[in-house]
N, C-alpha and C positions, 0 to 999 in steps of 0.2 A: 586527480581523483582516481582512486583505485576501485576496482569492481570485483565482486565475488559472484560468479555466475553459478548459483546453487539452487535452482528451482526444486521445489519439494519433490517433484516427480523424479528427480535424479539423485535425491539424497535420502537413503532409507531412514525411517524414523528411529530405528534402534541405534543408529550411529549418533544421533543427536540427543536422544532421551537422556543419556548419561551426562551430557554437558549443560542441560537446562539448569539455570540458577534457581534453587529452591530454599525455603518455601516461596512460592509465587503468589502475589496478590494482584488481582486485576480490579482496578477502580473504574467502573463504568463498563457495562456489557451491552453497548449498542451494537449497531451493524458491524463496525470494524472490530470492536473489542470482542464480540462473540465469534467473529470469523477467525480471529487469531486464536481464541480459546479452543475452538473446535480443531483447528490445525495442530495446536500443541498436544491435545489429547490423542489425535490420530497418530501423531509421531511418538507416542509413548510416554508422555508426561504423566506421572503418578497423580491421579485425581486427588488422592489424600493430601497432596502437597500444595493444593490450589485453594485459594480463598477468593470469592467474588464478592465485591462490594458495589451494590447498585440499589438505590432506594426504591426504584420502581422496575424490577427486573421483568422482562417479558415472560409470558407463560412458558415459552420454549427454554429460556435459560433456567427458570425455576425448576422445570422438569428435568433438564440435563443435570443440574446440581444434585437433585434428589436421587436420580437414577445412578449417577456415577460416584456419588459420595463426596462432592465438592462442598466446602463450607460456603454458605451464603449469608452475607450480612451478620457476622458474628458480633457479639457485644464486647469481646476482648480484642486487643491488637498488640502485636509484637513486631520488632524489626524483621523485615522479609529479606530473602536473598535477592528477590527482584520485585520491584513495584512498577506495574505497567499502568500508565494513565490513559484511559480511554473516554474520559468525560468530555463534555462540551467545553471548549476553551473559555467561554464566558463565565463558567461557574468555578474556575480555578481559584479565584480569590476567596470565594465562599468556602470551598473545600479544603484549602491549604492547611488550615489549623488542625483539622482532623487527620490529615495525611501524615503529619509528623510522627505519629505513634508507630507507623509502619516503617519508618526510615531509620537505619542504623549506619554506622561508619562504613560498613561493607555492602550496603544495599545498592544494587544497580537500579537506577530509575530510568525507565524508558517511556518517552512521551510521544503520543501520536496526536497531540493537540495542535491543530493547524494555527500557524501565526505566532505561537509562543516560543520565543527564542530560548537558548540555553541560559542567557542572562535573566530573562523573565522567570524561568523555572528556579534558578538559584536564588533569586530574591524572595520568592514565595516559599521555597523549601530550603531554608538555610542549612538544615541538617544533612542535605544530600550532597554527596561528593561526586560519584560517578554518574553522569547524566548523558543520556543518548536521545537526541531528537530525531524522529523519523517521519517520513512522508510516504505512506503507503497509498495504494489505489484500489479501486473497487474489485478488480480481478483477484486480489488477495483472498477474497471470500471463497474462491475455488482453487486456491493454491497456485495461481498463475499471475500473481501480482508483480509489480516493479516498485521497489521501496528504496528511497534515498535515506541515508543515515549519516549523522554526524555526532561525534562524541566530545564531551568536555575534555580538557587536559588530563583529568584524573582517571579517564578510561584507559586502563592498561590492557595487557594482552588477555588476562583472564576475564575481565569485564567485557571486553569486545567479543570474546569467544561466547560468553553467555548471551549477549545481545544477538550475536549471529545465530545461535541455536534457536532463539525465540523468533527472529525475523525470517529465517530460511524456510519455515513452515509455510509462509505465504507466497514464496516465489523467489525471484531474483532480488538480491540485495546489493545496492551500489553505495559504497562508503565514500563520503566526501571529505576532502581535506579542508574545505573552507565552508563555514556555515552560510556564507552569503550566497552559495549556489542553491540553497534549499528553494528559493523562490523560483528559480529556473526549473528545478525538478518538479515543483508543483505545477508549473505551466506545461511541462512536457508529459510526464507520466501520471501526475496526480489528476490533472484535468483531461489528459489524453484519451481515456476511454470514451468520453463524451464526444470527442471529435470523430472517433471511429463509428460510434453509434449514429452520429449525424450522417456520415458517409453512407451507412446502410439505409437510412431513411431517404436520403437524396437519391440514391441509386434505385430504390423501389419506386419512388415518385417518377423518376425519369422513365422506368419501365412502363408505368401506367400511361405516361404521355406518349410512349412509343406504341401503345396498343395492347399491352399485356393486361389480362385480368388482375385486379389489385392483389388478391390472395396469392396468385402465382408469382407475381413480380416481387412481392415481399418475401416469399419463400426463396426465390432465386437469389435475391439481394442478400439476405441473411446468410444463406449457405456459401455464397461467394466470398463475403467478407470473412466469415469464420474460416473457411477453407484456405483463403490467402494468408490469414494470420497463422494458421497451423503450419503451412508450407514455409512461411518466413521463420517460424520457430525451429522447424526441422532442418532447413537448409542453411549451412553456414555462410553462403555467399551474401554479399551486400544487397540491400533492397534494390538499389539501382541496377545491379546485374540481373536480378530476377525480373525486373521490369523490362529490361532490354531483351531478355530471353524470350519473353511472351509477346514481344512486339515485332511482327513481320514488317519489313519495309513496304510501304504502300498499302498495307492491309487495314482491317477495320480498327484494330487497337491503335495503330499509328494515327489514324484520322481522329480518334477520340482524344488521344494524348496531345495532339496538336492544339486542341481547344484547352484542355486542362493546363498545359504548360506554357501557354502563350504569355506575353507580358501582362502582369496583373492577375495571372491565373492562380492555380492551386498552390504552388511553391511560395509565391509572394503572399497570398492570403494566409497560409499557415504560419509564415514568419511573423506577419502582423498579429495574428491571433495569439501566438505564444508570447509575443512581446506584451500584448494587452493583459493576458493572464499573469505574467510575471510582475507587471506594474501593480496590478490589483493585489497580488499576494503581498507585495511590500507595503501597500497601504493598509491592509488588514493586520499586519504585524506591527504597524507603527503606533 
């Protein structure tokens, strides 16, 4: 597996704007689709080159399209430079027939449909050649996501560069050599933010149990998790080394970690949790 560490905060939009594949058509502007759209516009994508297709756009998306000059639900369709699928996976069959008009021999099709494999997409969109399947996560909405991506054999250097330009707006992009790894990516980074949010919840509850007022405990837990994440992002050392650096022998942190890291503790639970998420991802795509 190869990785391209190119968070949006480290990659100026003007460098990517010229490599966006256009015209660009976004099918479905829900939470993730709209997050990607806002990132593209912030990175310099020409609004006039964007079409949004969503039968029930949110008021925010309708206003964005009106204010920035994006086409919204046009009656005509023509092959796009890039077609981004942000619809719900269960409506792909119903939408597939209408999608064909947007696809030409050179159209890059990028799918964020959970559970839909490259083979699934190819069967439903026979006119598509270059297909990229991606698994983003919620922090993509603030440009701090972690996205796994895998392309069909037809995705050459130009198509990959176009996909990279689109995905890098949302954070780190990890390219996979094997589509079979997507389920593991889903279990680690796709579902991972929920694990971190649970940690913040549990830490706040533990603080209340230790005698802190709830509002103070929640404030401290939230800031602690957010701050530790920011440090992890800023410091190139491994997470294990950072953990050891903050742990004084015989101190309070060491006492707490002895509980968390005992047999059956957090490392074992996390391994079990990721394995369960990976299995479920495979079941949903079957």
